[in-house]
N, C-alpha and C positions, 0 to 999 in steps of 0.2 A: 185253801187246806181242805182236803176232802173229809168229810164226816159222814158216817154211818150209823143208823139207829135201827135196831130191830124191833118189831113189834108182833104181838099175837098172844094167843091164850098160854097161860102158865100151866093149864091142867088139861089134859087130854086122856079120854078113856081108851082102855085097849080095845083093838080093832078099828078105831076111828082114824081120821086123816088129820095129821098134824100140818098146820099151815101158819107159815111166818112171812112177814113182809120186811124187806129192807128198804128204808128211804135214805137216799143219798143226796147230800148236799155239798156245794163247792166243786162239783165235778159232774160230767155227764155220763150216764150208763151207757151211752152210745160208744163210748170209748173205754179202753182197757176191758179186763176180765173180771167177773163178779162171782164171788164163790160162797157157799156155805160150808161151815166147819163146825163140828161138834166136840164136846168134851164131856164123857160121862163121869159121874163122880168117882173120884179115885183113880182115873185112867189118864191116858194122854189124848192128844188131839186127833181127831179123825176127820179127814176131809171128805166131803159129801159130794160135791160136784161144783161145776161153774157153768155160766153162760158167756159166751164170746161176744165181741163187737158184732159179729155177723147174725148173732142170735143162735148159733150153734151151741149145743149143750154136750156136756160130757159129765158122766157120773161115776162114781166109785163102782167097781164091779159088784161089791158085797151088798150095796143099796140100790143098784140100778133098776131092779124090778119094781121097787116101791117109790121111786123119787121122781120128782118133776120140778124143774126150775124154769121160770118164765120171767118175763119182764113187761113193764108198762112204761114205754118211754115218755109219754105225756106226763106221767107222775114222778119220772126219774126214780122208779122203784123196781125191785126185783123180788120174787117170791119162791118160797120153798113149799113144796107139798110131799109129805112122806105118809104113805098109805099103810093100813093094817099095822098100826104100831102096837108094840109089846112093852112092858116095863124096862126091857133092856134098851129101849129109845130114849129113855130119861136122860137128859144131858143139858149142859149150857150149849146153846147154839149161837154162833158167831156168823155174822155176814162180813165179808172182805172184799178188797178190790185191789187192782194194780195192774201194771203193764205185763206181768208174767203170770201165766194161768194158775200155777201151783205154788207161786210164792208172793202172795198178796203183801202190799205195803200197809194198806190202811184198814183198820178193823173197827168194828162196833164194840160196844161194851159187853155184848152177850146177853143172852136172855134164857132163864132157866125154864125148861119144860118138863113137867112131871107127867109121867104116864101112869095112871092109877084108877082103879074102878071106885 
């Protein structure tokens, strides 16, 4: 069974870069699609982007200019970097994966990231 675990700072200051890592166990990140998704307080889920088997990435148009997703196959991890954050980027961030890019089957538990000075 595939398991995912997010890790990273819970507090980030405005204008800084948010960095999160997702560690995958029970499966290889060289197969399937691996995504980052977030949910701001009181709002719905927002898809951020994914990295494909080939290493190709695709980002939400609204976040594309500030987002980078990469992977480390030796550690079976993939990472999210979101630059120039504002308080509006405060959210629970989830990593997820599956055979379809925009419909992941396996999810991490999520991690709350708060942007505050």
